[in-house]
C-alpha positions in Angstrom: -44.4 9.9 -59.1 -47.8 11.3 -58.0 -50.9 9.4 -57.0 -54.5 10.3 -56.2 -55.7 7.6 -53.9 -59.5 7.3 -53.5 -61.3 4.8 -51.2 -64.1 3.3 -53.2 -66.9 0.8 -52.9 -66.4 0.0 -56.5 -64.6 1.3 -59.6 -64.0 0.3 -63.2 -62.2 1.3 -66.3 -63.7 0.9 -69.8 -61.8 1.1 -73.1 -63.7 1.0 -76.4 -66.9 0.0 -74.5 -65.1 -3.0 -72.9 -64.4 -3.2 -69.1 -60.7 -3.8 -68.8 -60.4 -3.5 -65.0 -62.8 -3.5 -62.2 -62.8 -3.8 -58.4 -65.3 -3.8 -55.6 -64.1 -2.4 -52.2 -60.7 -0.9 -52.4 -58.6 1.9 -53.8 -58.8 3.7 -57.1 -55.3 5.0 -57.7 -54.6 7.5 -60.5 -50.8 7.6 -61.0 -48.7 10.2 -62.9 -45.1 9.6 -63.8 -42.5 12.4 -64.2 -39.5 12.5 -66.4 -37.1 11.8 -63.5 -39.0 8.8 -62.1 -37.3 5.4 -62.3 -38.6 1.9 -61.7 -36.8 1.9 -58.3 -39.1 4.8 -57.2 -42.1 2.5 -57.5 -41.2 0.6 -54.3 -41.8 3.7 -52.1 -45.2 4.5 -53.6 -46.3 0.8 -53.6 -45.4 0.5 -49.9 -47.4 3.7 -49.1 -50.5 2.6 -51.1 -50.5 -1.0 -49.7 -50.1 0.1 -46.1 -52.0 3.4 -46.0 -54.6 3.1 -43.2 -57.7 4.8 -44.7 -60.3 2.1 -44.1 -62.5 2.7 -41.1 -63.0 0.5 -38.1 -66.3 0.1 -36.2 -65.7 3.5 -34.4 -65.1 5.3 -37.7 -61.4 5.8 -37.3 -58.9 5.1 -40.0 -57.5 1.8 -38.9 -56.9 -0.6 -41.8 -55.0 -0.7 -45.0 -56.4 -2.0 -48.3 -54.7 -5.4 -47.4 -56.2 -5.6 -44.0 -59.7 -4.5 -45.3 -59.7 -7.2 -47.9 -59.8 -4.7 -50.8 -58.1 -4.4 -54.1 -56.4 -1.6 -56.1 -57.5 -0.3 -59.5 -54.4 1.4 -60.9 -54.9 3.8 -63.7 -52.1 5.8 -65.5 -52.8 9.5 -65.7 -50.1 11.7 -67.1 -52.3 14.8 -66.5 -51.4 14.7 -62.8 -48.2 16.5 -63.9 -50.0 19.1 -65.9 -48.8 22.6 -65.0 -51.6 25.1 -65.1 -49.8 28.1 -63.6 -49.3 30.0 -66.9 -51.8 30.5 -69.6 -55.0 28.6 -70.2 -53.5 25.4 -71.6 -51.6 23.0 -69.3 -48.0 22.3 -69.9 -46.8 18.7 -69.7 -43.0 19.4 -69.7 -42.5 17.3 -66.5 -44.3 14.2 -67.8 -42.2 11.1 -68.6 -42.0 9.9 -72.2 -44.6 7.1 -72.8 -42.0 4.4 -73.2 -40.2 5.4 -70.0 -43.5 5.9 -68.1 -44.7 2.4 -69.0 -41.6 0.8 -67.4 -42.2 2.7 -64.2 -45.9 2.0 -64.2 -45.3 -1.8 -64.7 -42.8 -1.6 -61.8 -45.5 -0.1 -59.6 -47.9 -2.9 -60.6 -45.3 -5.5 -59.7 -44.4 -3.8 -56.4 -48.0 -3.6 -55.3 -48.5 -7.3 -56.1 -45.4 -8.2 -54.2 -47.0 -6.6 -51.1 -49.9 -9.0 -51.7 -52.3 -6.5 -53.1 -54.8 -7.6 -55.8 -54.2 -5.1 -58.6 -56.4 -4.5 -61.6 -55.3 -1.9 -64.2 -56.5 0.3 -67.0 -54.9 0.2 -70.4 -51.7 2.3 -70.6 -52.0 5.2 -73.2 -55.6 4.4 -74.1 -58.5 6.7 -73.8 -60.2 5.4 -70.7 -63.5 6.0 -69.1 -63.1 5.6 -65.3 -66.2 5.2 -63.1 -66.1 5.0 -59.3 -68.2 5.2 -56.2 -66.1 7.1 -53.7 -66.5 5.9 -50.1 -66.5 8.8 -47.6 -65.3 10.4 -49.7 -61.7 9.7 -48.8 -59.1 11.0 -51.2 -55.3 11.3 -50.5 -52.6 12.8 -52.5 -49.2 11.0 -52.6 -46.0 12.3 -54.1 -42.7 10.5 -53.8 -40.8 13.8 -54.0 -42.5 16.0 -51.5 -45.2 16.1 -48.8 -48.5 17.9 -49.3 
């Protein structure tokens, strides 16, 4: 699993001109799921997201997690995070999980985050979504459960 984690002052997801998920202060998390990812892998990523200390204290240092900062998570599925652009001009998506498998892992991630006590809003899986956010910092982290960046 891969995730792009952005600290935001607000973010929302719109599908067919309807807001389906919105948060104020918190994290916008774009998550991609690979073919070899399983629901059990979601626990690692949920723990990282819930406890990642990227909210600033009064001295400007990263000191607090989304939980400690009183924020929420807007979790958006994004299979394109596994797009391979090394060859040609069109990305290959050979490593992306099949939609029915990815949905199971995505739902496991939502549950695991909520079990940590995180307020989680979501986009609509497999829908064309318009994502709007106001990045804070900007602070953007890349997480991958298979390797370090």
